[in-house]
C-alpha positions in Angstrom: 0.0 0.0 0.0 1.4 3.4 -0.9 0.5 6.6 0.6 0.1 9.6 -1.6 -0.1 13.1 -0.4 -1.8 15.7 -2.4 -0.1 19.0 -2.0 -1.8 22.2 -2.8 -0.1 24.7 -5.1 0.3 27.1 -2.1 2.0 24.3 -0.1 4.3 23.4 -2.9 5.3 27.1 -3.4 5.9 27.4 0.4 8.2 24.3 0.3 10.1 25.7 -2.7 10.5 29.0 -0.9 11.7 27.2 2.3 14.3 25.2 0.2 15.4 28.4 -1.5 15.9 30.1 1.9 17.8 27.1 3.2 20.0 27.2 0.1 20.7 30.9 0.6 21.6 30.2 4.3 23.9 27.4 3.3 25.6 29.7 0.7 26.0 32.4 3.4 27.5 29.9 5.8 29.9 28.6 3.2 31.0 32.2 2.4 31.5 32.9 6.1 33.5 29.6 6.5 35.7 30.6 3.5 36.3 34.1 5.1 37.2 32.5 8.4 39.7 30.1 6.6 41.3 33.0 4.8 41.7 34.8 8.1 43.1 31.7 9.8 45.7 31.3 7.0 46.7 34.9 7.3 47.1 34.5 11.1 49.2 31.4 10.7 51.4 33.1 8.2 51.8 36.1 10.5 52.7 33.8 13.4 55.2 32.0 11.3 56.8 35.4 10.4 56.9 36.4 14.1 58.4 33.1 15.2 61.1 33.4 12.5 61.8 36.9 13.8 62.1 35.6 17.3 64.6 33.0 16.1 66.7 35.6 14.4 66.6 37.8 17.5 67.7 34.8 19.7 70.5 34.1 17.3 71.7 37.8 17.5 71.3 37.6 21.3 73.5 34.4 21.3 76.1 36.2 19.2 76.1 39.3 21.3 76.1 37.4 24.6 79.4 35.6 23.7 81.1 38.3 21.6 83.4 39.7 24.4 84.9 36.3 25.2 84.8 35.3 21.5 86.8 38.4 20.5 89.3 37.8 23.3 89.8 34.1 22.2 90.2 35.1 18.6 92.8 37.6 19.5 94.7 35.5 22.0 94.5 32.0 20.5 94.3 32.8 16.8 96.2 36.1 16.9 93.5 37.9 15.0 94.1 41.6 14.4 90.6 42.5 13.1 87.4 41.1 14.5 84.1 42.1 12.8 80.8 40.9 14.2 77.9 40.7 11.9 79.5 41.6 8.6 77.2 41.9 5.6 78.8 42.1 2.2 77.1 42.8 -1.1 78.9 42.0 -4.3 77.7 41.5 -7.9 74.0 41.4 -6.8 74.6 38.8 -4.1 74.7 39.2 -0.4 76.5 37.3 2.3 76.4 37.7 6.1 79.1 36.5 8.4 78.3 36.2 12.1 81.9 37.0 13.0 84.7 37.6 10.5 88.3 38.0 11.8 91.7 38.1 10.1 95.3 38.8 10.6 98.1 39.7 8.2 101.8 39.0 8.5 103.0 35.7 9.8 99.5 34.6 10.8 97.9 35.4 7.4 94.6 33.8 8.3 90.9 34.5 8.2 88.6 32.9 10.8 84.9 32.7 10.0 82.6 32.1 13.0 79.1 30.8 12.5 76.9 31.2 15.6 73.7 29.2 16.0 71.3 29.1 19.0 70.7 25.5 17.9 73.3 23.8 15.8 71.9 21.4 13.3 73.7 19.2 10.7 73.1 21.6 7.8 75.1 24.3 9.7 78.3 22.5 8.8 77.6 22.7 5.0 76.6 26.4 5.5 79.9 27.3 7.2 82.0 25.3 4.7 80.2 27.1 1.8 81.0 30.5 3.5 84.6 29.5 3.7 84.8 28.3 0.1 83.2 31.4 -1.3 84.8 34.0 1.0 87.2 35.3 -1.6 84.3 35.8 -4.1 82.9 38.4 -1.6 86.2 39.7 -0.2 88.9 39.3 -2.8 91.2 41.5 -0.8 91.6 38.6 1.6 92.9 36.2 -1.1 96.1 34.4 -0.1 95.1 34.0 3.5 94.4 30.6 5.0 90.7 30.2 6.0 89.5 28.3 9.1 86.0 28.0 10.5 84.5 27.9 13.9 80.9 26.5 14.4 79.5 27.8 17.7 76.2 27.2 19.4 74.2 27.2 22.6 72.5 23.8 21.9 73.8 21.1 19.6 71.8 18.3 17.9 73.3 14.9 18.7 76.4 14.0 16.8 76.7 17.4 15.0 79.7 18.6 17.0 81.7 15.5 16.1 80.6 15.8 12.5 81.8 19.4 12.4 85.2 18.4 13.9 85.5 15.6 11.4 84.9 18.1 8.6 87.9 20.1 10.0 85.9 22.9 11.8 86.6 24.1 15.2 83.6 23.8 17.5 82.6 26.1 20.4 79.8 26.3 22.9 78.3 29.4 24.4 77.5 29.0 28.1 76.9 31.6 30.7 78.0 34.4 28.4 81.3 32.5 27.7 82.6 31.3 24.3 84.6 28.1 24.8 86.3 26.0 22.2 85.3 22.4 22.5 87.6 20.8 19.9 89.9 18.2 21.5 93.6 18.9 22.3 95.7 18.2 19.2 92.9 19.0 16.8 94.1 19.9 13.4 91.7 22.2 11.6 91.2 22.1 7.9 92.5 25.1 6.1 90.7 26.3 3.0 
């Protein structure tokens, strides 16, 4: 047995009008959801930018915190005559930033590039080596000097310090505003 319902024309028009209203409400809600998603994406991007800025500031803080002892060590241990923190060089449309760039002439005739990280990850080794290899492209006036690198940080990922030393880089830790070399006695750095 089937039940049939007879709808009047007015009832059918009312149902269609109700469906149309529901459809408009659904469209409005979809548009509102889209607007909220766009706003959420904007907020996430802004937070990412702010977090990146905090990371940069912490890195600068780490550099600044250790600079007095780092400068003393570079002058005493490595006999550096010139110590430049945060050097930024632009050449041929390219830019390079060195956390600390130090050099000496005469018998020493060496450039020391120090890369400072709040957290030292494996990729920092390749970054410092690339800085050492391309140094003369940015500062040709230093050509003829031996180049050595120091990778310094507050916190190190497991095994990275040993990898850096195996690559011929000095390693250093920043603790309590002190910059201390952590390479073992007898360490022979690679000279580029």
